[in-house]
C-alpha beads as a LAMMPS data file, in Angstrom:
LAMMPS data file: protein, C-alpha beads

365 atoms
364 bonds

1 atom types
1 bond types

-500.0 500.0 xlo xhi
-500.0 500.0 ylo yhi
-500.0 500.0 zlo zhi

Masses

1 110.0

Atoms # bond

1 1 1 -285.396 -241.478 332.033
2 1 1 -287.673 -244.523 332.424
3 1 1 -291.364 -243.824 332.382
4 1 1 -292.779 -244.290 335.828
5 1 1 -295.914 -245.811 334.391
6 1 1 -293.742 -248.579 333.025
7 1 1 -291.860 -249.325 336.232
8 1 1 -292.683 -252.614 338.182
9 1 1 -294.814 -252.239 341.286
10 1 1 -295.030 -254.879 344.181
11 1 1 -297.914 -255.832 346.440
12 1 1 -297.122 -258.456 348.957
13 1 1 -295.147 -261.137 347.093
14 1 1 -296.580 -260.237 343.621
15 1 1 -294.626 -257.841 341.234
16 1 1 -296.767 -256.280 338.500
17 1 1 -294.602 -255.576 335.409
18 1 1 -296.020 -251.959 335.187
19 1 1 -298.533 -249.656 336.788
20 1 1 -301.337 -250.054 334.224
21 1 1 -304.409 -252.086 335.267
22 1 1 -307.431 -253.169 333.099
23 1 1 -310.385 -252.269 335.489
24 1 1 -313.173 -254.735 336.087
25 1 1 -315.698 -254.457 333.326
26 1 1 -319.186 -256.137 333.698
27 1 1 -319.973 -258.036 330.513
28 1 1 -323.478 -259.369 331.455
29 1 1 -322.704 -262.547 329.346
30 1 1 -322.512 -265.317 331.824
31 1 1 -324.920 -268.298 332.217
32 1 1 -325.853 -269.093 335.863
33 1 1 -322.564 -267.360 336.943
34 1 1 -320.423 -269.556 334.530
35 1 1 -318.281 -267.424 332.015
36 1 1 -318.061 -268.647 328.562
37 1 1 -316.274 -267.998 325.104
38 1 1 -317.119 -264.251 325.200
39 1 1 -315.105 -264.004 328.431
40 1 1 -312.303 -266.131 326.854
41 1 1 -312.082 -263.602 324.121
42 1 1 -312.565 -260.506 326.361
43 1 1 -309.901 -261.488 329.060
44 1 1 -307.808 -262.934 326.275
45 1 1 -307.282 -259.722 324.446
46 1 1 -306.145 -257.982 327.649
47 1 1 -303.707 -260.892 328.412
48 1 1 -301.812 -259.761 325.402
49 1 1 -302.489 -255.947 326.028
50 1 1 -299.228 -255.381 327.876
51 1 1 -301.086 -254.347 331.207
52 1 1 -299.387 -255.256 334.472
53 1 1 -302.751 -256.334 336.005
54 1 1 -306.008 -257.491 334.695
55 1 1 -308.932 -257.651 336.976
56 1 1 -312.049 -259.923 336.073
57 1 1 -315.431 -258.176 336.338
58 1 1 -317.529 -257.887 339.598
59 1 1 -318.262 -261.496 340.300
60 1 1 -321.005 -262.598 342.690
61 1 1 -320.027 -264.693 345.777
62 1 1 -323.529 -266.283 345.724
63 1 1 -326.354 -266.436 343.101
64 1 1 -328.257 -263.670 344.876
65 1 1 -325.063 -261.531 344.996
66 1 1 -324.971 -261.028 341.232
67 1 1 -326.146 -257.739 339.800
68 1 1 -328.077 -259.435 336.960
69 1 1 -328.684 -263.079 336.036
70 1 1 -326.257 -262.639 333.371
71 1 1 -323.238 -261.700 335.731
72 1 1 -320.339 -263.991 336.617
73 1 1 -320.190 -265.803 339.896
74 1 1 -317.628 -267.829 341.567
75 1 1 -319.902 -269.984 343.758
76 1 1 -320.022 -273.238 342.031
77 1 1 -317.807 -276.028 340.574
78 1 1 -319.074 -275.073 337.065
79 1 1 -318.135 -271.437 337.656
80 1 1 -314.733 -272.525 338.823
81 1 1 -313.999 -274.832 336.008
82 1 1 -314.809 -272.262 333.323
83 1 1 -312.592 -269.661 334.927
84 1 1 -309.939 -272.323 335.064
85 1 1 -310.090 -272.811 331.285
86 1 1 -310.027 -269.139 330.623
87 1 1 -307.106 -268.394 332.848
88 1 1 -305.183 -271.286 331.523
89 1 1 -305.373 -269.739 328.088
90 1 1 -304.625 -266.378 329.150
91 1 1 -301.284 -267.553 330.953
92 1 1 -300.171 -269.087 327.779
93 1 1 -300.336 -265.914 325.653
94 1 1 -299.283 -263.129 327.805
95 1 1 -297.442 -262.097 330.968
96 1 1 -300.302 -260.165 332.554
97 1 1 -301.137 -260.899 336.221
98 1 1 -304.806 -261.776 336.786
99 1 1 -307.112 -260.546 339.675
100 1 1 -310.900 -260.976 340.361
101 1 1 -313.125 -258.514 341.920
102 1 1 -315.505 -260.377 344.395
103 1 1 -318.758 -258.711 344.981
104 1 1 -322.301 -258.750 346.405
105 1 1 -324.816 -256.539 344.677
106 1 1 -327.243 -256.209 347.632
107 1 1 -330.124 -254.139 346.852
108 1 1 -328.953 -253.392 343.342
109 1 1 -329.270 -257.038 342.509
110 1 1 -331.873 -258.956 340.609
111 1 1 -331.714 -256.475 337.631
112 1 1 -331.628 -256.717 333.920
113 1 1 -328.725 -255.873 331.642
114 1 1 -328.104 -252.066 331.272
115 1 1 -328.871 -252.248 327.491
116 1 1 -332.323 -253.927 328.300
117 1 1 -333.058 -250.957 330.601
118 1 1 -331.490 -251.922 333.801
119 1 1 -334.608 -252.170 335.795
120 1 1 -335.875 -255.119 338.166
121 1 1 -335.979 -258.629 336.787
122 1 1 -339.487 -260.134 336.581
123 1 1 -340.700 -263.706 336.630
124 1 1 -338.816 -266.847 337.591
125 1 1 -335.216 -265.420 337.198
126 1 1 -336.072 -262.685 339.836
127 1 1 -334.868 -262.908 343.440
128 1 1 -335.489 -260.706 346.566
129 1 1 -332.316 -258.724 347.179
130 1 1 -330.554 -258.303 350.627
131 1 1 -329.415 -255.052 352.203
132 1 1 -328.350 -253.646 355.465
133 1 1 -331.752 -252.049 355.795
134 1 1 -335.164 -252.380 354.078
135 1 1 -334.551 -249.315 351.625
136 1 1 -335.214 -249.968 347.954
137 1 1 -332.797 -248.452 345.327
138 1 1 -335.729 -246.836 343.762
139 1 1 -339.169 -246.445 344.981
140 1 1 -340.681 -248.668 342.367
141 1 1 -338.193 -251.353 343.033
142 1 1 -338.882 -254.297 345.559
143 1 1 -337.972 -253.470 349.178
144 1 1 -334.728 -255.604 350.039
145 1 1 -334.602 -258.031 352.944
146 1 1 -332.655 -256.635 355.891
147 1 1 -329.880 -259.047 356.533
148 1 1 -330.130 -260.621 360.081
149 1 1 -327.267 -262.335 361.874
150 1 1 -327.720 -265.493 360.066
151 1 1 -327.782 -263.837 356.730
152 1 1 -324.613 -261.897 357.461
153 1 1 -322.891 -264.782 358.406
154 1 1 -323.837 -266.512 355.203
155 1 1 -322.630 -263.638 353.101
156 1 1 -319.249 -263.617 354.960
157 1 1 -318.924 -267.490 354.370
158 1 1 -319.633 -266.764 350.868
159 1 1 -316.901 -264.243 350.322
160 1 1 -314.552 -266.808 351.972
161 1 1 -315.571 -269.636 349.948
162 1 1 -315.237 -267.683 346.644
163 1 1 -311.794 -266.516 347.728
164 1 1 -310.843 -270.214 348.308
165 1 1 -311.828 -270.933 344.808
166 1 1 -309.842 -267.962 343.495
167 1 1 -306.887 -269.426 345.444
168 1 1 -307.234 -272.816 343.743
169 1 1 -307.391 -270.948 340.350
170 1 1 -304.271 -269.178 340.987
171 1 1 -305.379 -265.647 340.781
172 1 1 -302.741 -263.200 341.776
173 1 1 -304.830 -260.566 343.369
174 1 1 -308.396 -260.496 344.953
175 1 1 -310.487 -257.234 345.399
176 1 1 -313.561 -256.818 347.448
177 1 1 -316.096 -254.710 345.768
178 1 1 -317.275 -251.856 348.235
179 1 1 -318.211 -249.278 345.807
180 1 1 -320.806 -248.201 343.199
181 1 1 -323.770 -248.842 345.731
182 1 1 -323.311 -252.494 346.233
183 1 1 -323.786 -254.415 349.400
184 1 1 -320.636 -253.498 351.232
185 1 1 -320.993 -249.929 350.222
186 1 1 -324.572 -249.936 351.533
187 1 1 -323.348 -250.951 354.923
188 1 1 -320.769 -247.996 354.986
189 1 1 -323.220 -245.246 353.861
190 1 1 -325.567 -243.645 356.560
191 1 1 -327.956 -243.216 353.805
192 1 1 -328.575 -246.854 353.224
193 1 1 -327.552 -248.207 356.447
194 1 1 -330.247 -247.467 359.186
195 1 1 -329.624 -250.331 361.343
196 1 1 -329.780 -250.029 365.313
197 1 1 -327.476 -252.825 366.143
198 1 1 -323.731 -253.107 366.173
199 1 1 -323.537 -252.761 362.446
200 1 1 -325.310 -249.476 362.054
201 1 1 -325.153 -245.868 363.537
202 1 1 -321.494 -244.633 364.231
203 1 1 -318.734 -244.786 361.678
204 1 1 -316.957 -247.567 363.496
205 1 1 -320.231 -249.793 363.546
206 1 1 -320.988 -249.050 359.749
207 1 1 -317.390 -250.200 359.022
208 1 1 -317.846 -253.476 360.985
209 1 1 -319.303 -255.589 358.310
210 1 1 -316.813 -254.902 355.490
211 1 1 -313.870 -255.384 357.996
212 1 1 -315.146 -258.735 358.877
213 1 1 -315.687 -259.684 355.260
214 1 1 -312.134 -258.482 354.521
215 1 1 -310.824 -260.581 357.376
216 1 1 -312.409 -263.694 356.059
217 1 1 -311.080 -263.011 352.541
218 1 1 -307.486 -262.038 353.779
219 1 1 -307.510 -265.467 355.760
220 1 1 -308.525 -267.519 352.717
221 1 1 -306.036 -266.132 350.274
222 1 1 -302.328 -266.911 350.307
223 1 1 -300.209 -264.296 352.575
224 1 1 -297.915 -263.596 349.543
225 1 1 -300.710 -262.458 347.333
226 1 1 -302.453 -259.031 347.763
227 1 1 -306.040 -258.415 348.806
228 1 1 -307.364 -254.901 347.970
229 1 1 -310.644 -253.068 348.191
230 1 1 -312.576 -251.027 345.579
231 1 1 -314.013 -248.092 347.416
232 1 1 -316.374 -245.289 346.528
233 1 1 -314.608 -242.464 348.211
234 1 1 -317.901 -240.372 348.347
235 1 1 -321.546 -240.763 347.605
236 1 1 -321.736 -237.260 346.042
237 1 1 -324.940 -236.851 348.203
238 1 1 -325.141 -234.632 351.271
239 1 1 -325.147 -236.445 354.414
240 1 1 -323.561 -239.732 352.913
241 1 1 -320.410 -241.366 352.802
242 1 1 -317.473 -238.964 352.107
243 1 1 -313.573 -238.718 351.817
244 1 1 -312.687 -238.291 355.547
245 1 1 -314.704 -241.502 356.384
246 1 1 -312.873 -243.176 353.483
247 1 1 -309.484 -242.270 354.906
248 1 1 -310.695 -243.798 358.220
249 1 1 -311.708 -246.976 356.614
250 1 1 -308.482 -247.115 354.577
251 1 1 -306.510 -246.921 357.636
252 1 1 -308.428 -249.643 359.338
253 1 1 -308.054 -251.886 356.293
254 1 1 -304.445 -251.351 355.915
255 1 1 -303.866 -252.557 359.627
256 1 1 -305.717 -255.702 358.707
257 1 1 -303.281 -256.303 355.612
258 1 1 -305.041 -254.563 352.744
259 1 1 -302.727 -254.033 350.065
260 1 1 -304.319 -251.132 348.150
261 1 1 -307.446 -249.070 347.731
262 1 1 -308.811 -248.984 344.240
263 1 1 -310.568 -245.524 344.439
264 1 1 -313.602 -244.695 342.657
265 1 1 -316.771 -242.734 343.591
266 1 1 -320.638 -242.621 343.611
267 1 1 -323.208 -245.238 342.632
268 1 1 -325.257 -245.343 345.704
269 1 1 -328.275 -243.106 344.766
270 1 1 -329.479 -241.796 341.592
271 1 1 -329.757 -238.266 343.042
272 1 1 -325.885 -238.108 343.128
273 1 1 -324.467 -234.829 341.944
274 1 1 -321.079 -235.858 340.339
275 1 1 -318.644 -233.221 338.999
276 1 1 -316.841 -235.035 336.137
277 1 1 -313.829 -234.243 333.855
278 1 1 -310.435 -235.759 333.219
279 1 1 -309.105 -237.244 336.092
280 1 1 -311.931 -236.103 338.162
281 1 1 -311.334 -238.770 341.070
282 1 1 -307.428 -238.405 341.290
283 1 1 -307.894 -236.157 344.394
284 1 1 -309.587 -238.847 346.192
285 1 1 -306.873 -241.343 345.457
286 1 1 -304.241 -238.861 346.302
287 1 1 -305.706 -237.980 349.678
288 1 1 -306.254 -241.605 350.664
289 1 1 -302.800 -242.530 349.684
290 1 1 -301.091 -239.633 351.598
291 1 1 -303.410 -239.726 354.726
292 1 1 -303.808 -243.386 355.110
293 1 1 -300.345 -244.428 353.911
294 1 1 -301.735 -247.104 351.659
295 1 1 -301.149 -247.800 347.928
296 1 1 -303.889 -246.565 345.763
297 1 1 -305.268 -247.456 342.277
298 1 1 -306.704 -244.461 340.405
299 1 1 -309.603 -244.456 337.995
300 1 1 -311.905 -241.891 336.356
301 1 1 -311.422 -240.348 332.774
302 1 1 -307.866 -241.273 332.578
303 1 1 -307.404 -241.682 328.921
304 1 1 -303.999 -240.200 327.690
305 1 1 -300.530 -241.922 328.353
306 1 1 -298.902 -238.491 329.457
307 1 1 -301.906 -238.082 331.929
308 1 1 -301.305 -241.547 333.496
309 1 1 -297.539 -241.013 333.439
310 1 1 -297.995 -237.648 335.441
311 1 1 -300.302 -238.981 338.024
312 1 1 -297.943 -241.756 338.989
313 1 1 -294.756 -239.611 338.717
314 1 1 -296.157 -237.004 341.038
315 1 1 -297.485 -239.574 343.591
316 1 1 -301.185 -239.182 343.114
317 1 1 -301.527 -242.881 342.919
318 1 1 -299.405 -246.099 342.470
319 1 1 -301.327 -247.697 339.642
320 1 1 -303.769 -246.446 336.944
321 1 1 -306.866 -248.458 335.986
322 1 1 -308.964 -247.933 332.956
323 1 1 -311.962 -249.468 331.420
324 1 1 -313.739 -247.633 328.745
325 1 1 -310.265 -246.420 327.340
326 1 1 -309.290 -250.063 327.028
327 1 1 -312.575 -251.083 325.613
328 1 1 -312.153 -248.334 322.887
329 1 1 -308.498 -249.283 322.321
330 1 1 -307.165 -252.593 323.587
331 1 1 -303.814 -251.620 322.354
332 1 1 -303.751 -248.612 324.634
333 1 1 -300.665 -249.896 326.396
334 1 1 -298.836 -250.548 323.231
335 1 1 -299.314 -246.868 322.220
336 1 1 -298.394 -245.526 325.639
337 1 1 -295.168 -247.443 325.345
338 1 1 -294.192 -245.846 322.195
339 1 1 -295.295 -242.354 323.418
340 1 1 -293.305 -242.838 326.627
341 1 1 -290.343 -244.658 324.925
342 1 1 -290.956 -247.712 327.266
343 1 1 -290.231 -251.416 326.753
344 1 1 -293.135 -253.949 327.200
345 1 1 -293.357 -257.768 326.653
346 1 1 -295.674 -259.062 323.946
347 1 1 -296.542 -262.227 322.310
348 1 1 -293.791 -262.827 319.777
349 1 1 -296.278 -262.400 316.725
350 1 1 -297.263 -258.979 318.091
351 1 1 -293.844 -257.759 319.107
352 1 1 -293.077 -256.059 315.859
353 1 1 -296.327 -254.311 315.320
354 1 1 -294.908 -250.954 314.965
355 1 1 -291.380 -249.796 314.223
356 1 1 -291.137 -247.446 317.263
357 1 1 -292.448 -250.189 319.696
358 1 1 -289.826 -251.651 321.889
359 1 1 -291.102 -255.126 322.839
360 1 1 -289.633 -258.350 324.221
361 1 1 -291.287 -261.461 323.071
362 1 1 -293.166 -263.320 325.693
363 1 1 -292.232 -266.904 326.472
364 1 1 -295.019 -269.169 327.231
365 1 1 -295.203 -270.237 330.829

Bonds

1 1 1 2
2 1 2 3
3 1 3 4
4 1 4 5
5 1 5 6
6 1 6 7
7 1 7 8
8 1 8 9
9 1 9 10
10 1 10 11
11 1 11 12
12 1 12 13
13 1 13 14
14 1 14 15
15 1 15 16
16 1 16 17
17 1 17 18
18 1 18 19
19 1 19 20
20 1 20 21
21 1 21 22
22 1 22 23
23 1 23 24
24 1 24 25
25 1 25 26
26 1 26 27
27 1 27 28
28 1 28 29
29 1 29 30
30 1 30 31
31 1 31 32
32 1 32 33
33 1 33 34
34 1 34 35
35 1 35 36
36 1 36 37
37 1 37 38
38 1 38 39
39 1 39 40
40 1 40 41
41 1 41 42
42 1 42 43
43 1 43 44
44 1 44 45
45 1 45 46
46 1 46 47
47 1 47 48
48 1 48 49
49 1 49 50
50 1 50 51
51 1 51 52
52 1 52 53
53 1 53 54
54 1 54 55
55 1 55 56
56 1 56 57
57 1 57 58
58 1 58 59
59 1 59 60
60 1 60 61
61 1 61 62
62 1 62 63
63 1 63 64
64 1 64 65
65 1 65 66
66 1 66 67
67 1 67 68
68 1 68 69
69 1 69 70
70 1 70 71
71 1 71 72
72 1 72 73
73 1 73 74
74 1 74 75
75 1 75 76
76 1 76 77
77 1 77 78
78 1 78 79
79 1 79 80
80 1 80 81
81 1 81 82
82 1 82 83
83 1 83 84
84 1 84 85
85 1 85 86
86 1 86 87
87 1 87 88
88 1 88 89
89 1 89 90
90 1 90 91
91 1 91 92
92 1 92 93
93 1 93 94
94 1 94 95
95 1 95 96
96 1 96 97
97 1 97 98
98 1 98 99
99 1 99 100
100 1 100 101
101 1 101 102
102 1 102 103
103 1 103 104
104 1 104 105
105 1 105 106
106 1 106 107
107 1 107 108
108 1 108 109
109 1 109 110
110 1 110 111
111 1 111 112
112 1 112 113
113 1 113 114
114 1 114 115
115 1 115 116
116 1 116 117
117 1 117 118
118 1 118 119
119 1 119 120
120 1 120 121
121 1 121 122
122 1 122 123
123 1 123 124
124 1 124 125
125 1 125 126
126 1 126 127
127 1 127 128
128 1 128 129
129 1 129 130
130 1 130 131
131 1 131 132
132 1 132 133
133 1 133 134
134 1 134 135
135 1 135 136
136 1 136 137
137 1 137 138
138 1 138 139
139 1 139 140
140 1 140 141
141 1 141 142
142 1 142 143
143 1 143 144
144 1 144 145
145 1 145 146
146 1 146 147
147 1 147 148
148 1 148 149
149 1 149 150
150 1 150 151
151 1 151 152
152 1 152 153
153 1 153 154
154 1 154 155
155 1 155 156
156 1 156 157
157 1 157 158
158 1 158 159
159 1 159 160
160 1 160 161
161 1 161 162
162 1 162 163
163 1 163 164
164 1 164 165
165 1 165 166
166 1 166 167
167 1 167 168
168 1 168 169
169 1 169 170
170 1 170 171
171 1 171 172
172 1 172 173
173 1 173 174
174 1 174 175
175 1 175 176
176 1 176 177
177 1 177 178
178 1 178 179
179 1 179 180
180 1 180 181
181 1 181 182
182 1 182 183
183 1 183 184
184 1 184 185
185 1 185 186
186 1 186 187
187 1 187 188
188 1 188 189
189 1 189 190
190 1 190 191
191 1 191 192
192 1 192 193
193 1 193 194
194 1 194 195
195 1 195 196
196 1 196 197
197 1 197 198
198 1 198 199
199 1 199 200
200 1 200 201
201 1 201 202
202 1 202 203
203 1 203 204
204 1 204 205
205 1 205 206
206 1 206 207
207 1 207 208
208 1 208 209
209 1 209 210
210 1 210 211
211 1 211 212
212 1 212 213
213 1 213 214
214 1 214 215
215 1 215 216
216 1 216 217
217 1 217 218
218 1 218 219
219 1 219 220
220 1 220 221
221 1 221 222
222 1 222 223
223 1 223 224
224 1 224 225
225 1 225 226
226 1 226 227
227 1 227 228
228 1 228 229
229 1 229 230
230 1 230 231
231 1 231 232
232 1 232 233
233 1 233 234
234 1 234 235
235 1 235 236
236 1 236 237
237 1 237 238
238 1 238 239
239 1 239 240
240 1 240 241
241 1 241 242
242 1 242 243
243 1 243 244
244 1 244 245
245 1 245 246
246 1 246 247
247 1 247 248
248 1 248 249
249 1 249 250
250 1 250 251
251 1 251 252
252 1 252 253
253 1 253 254
254 1 254 255
255 1 255 256
256 1 256 257
257 1 257 258
258 1 258 259
259 1 259 260
260 1 260 261
261 1 261 262
262 1 262 263
263 1 263 264
264 1 264 265
265 1 265 266
266 1 266 267
267 1 267 268
268 1 268 269
269 1 269 270
270 1 270 271
271 1 271 272
272 1 272 273
273 1 273 274
274 1 274 275
275 1 275 276
276 1 276 277
277 1 277 278
278 1 278 279
279 1 279 280
280 1 280 281
281 1 281 282
282 1 282 283
283 1 283 284
284 1 284 285
285 1 285 286
286 1 286 287
287 1 287 288
288 1 288 289
289 1 289 290
290 1 290 291
291 1 291 292
292 1 292 293
293 1 293 294
294 1 294 295
295 1 295 296
296 1 296 297
297 1 297 298
298 1 298 299
299 1 299 300
300 1 300 301
301 1 301 302
302 1 302 303
303 1 303 304
304 1 304 305
305 1 305 306
306 1 306 307
307 1 307 308
308 1 308 309
309 1 309 310
310 1 310 311
311 1 311 312
312 1 312 313
313 1 313 314
314 1 314 315
315 1 315 316
316 1 316 317
317 1 317 318
318 1 318 319
319 1 319 320
320 1 320 321
321 1 321 322
322 1 322 323
323 1 323 324
324 1 324 325
325 1 325 326
326 1 326 327
327 1 327 328
328 1 328 329
329 1 329 330
330 1 330 331
331 1 331 332
332 1 332 333
333 1 333 334
334 1 334 335
335 1 335 336
336 1 336 337
337 1 337 338
338 1 338 339
339 1 339 340
340 1 340 341
341 1 341 342
342 1 342 343
343 1 343 344
344 1 344 345
345 1 345 346
346 1 346 347
347 1 347 348
348 1 348 349
349 1 349 350
350 1 350 351
351 1 351 352
352 1 352 353
353 1 353 354
354 1 354 355
355 1 355 356
356 1 356 357
357 1 357 358
358 1 358 359
359 1 359 360
360 1 360 361
361 1 361 362
362 1 362 363
363 1 363 364
364 1 364 365
């Protein structure tokens, strides 16, 4: 019997060769938003990994939308040209489809890299972050600017403009980042959205901004290619964003042409109480898939091939995304193919890496 994990999956007009996704992983290694040789190496290794989809890290739609000054962006010609070089290389070495996660950090922006402490940037490189309401991430952090009508129009325009660049680059998939406490998530949660206009208060009002941004992105990306949303299904904080609200949003997104929900959780506040464990977020993905009738991508301590196979086979999610597991073992897909007796496509020099590996040689496009 063919392993479900290695069966193709189609979104819009794009078919992924299997259900394995390399999740977006921030590298904090860009210069003024422009990726370099580190990203060529990082993404290149996953181009030959055997995964069906590789998603580029959270990428700012404007300079102030980056998490750190070292994050990638897709708002300038220099950014676009650098990504063109990297994608051109990746497409010559492996068959993986490539997507990009478009993001705006909101109040969590203007910070330093996590290995340097992750606190606010100081000096000339700092900027005052935006947010739905003037509530800082931590009391010691700068109070963000509450976006007015002009600012919200600017952000929506930036999402659309970055999507136009993604279209020119030939990305196969675009994902809006509405998770982990970044700007779109901040609009959704009543803990961070205290607005008294049409964008705050009720669930429908708090959903309004992300739906407008999604519409702008969907209109700017080819109809035969998928647009998805990364969503924190719950804040893990009482009184915050939760799973029932996520289902309502997923239904609204599906009605607008959203292809999938990439389901994660948390990240809004540091007082979150997360109950972790292997596959601890799978229930969120399964509920959204069943109740909203939309494809889901699952993530969260998924590390073993049989675990990934089981969740796809039993209908908990349609695809499986991994970050840390892929960092630790970029050959995870090869080993999963051996464990599940599946065939994958690899560059010819790698196709005979193991006697039990069934691999077809990749032919350069």
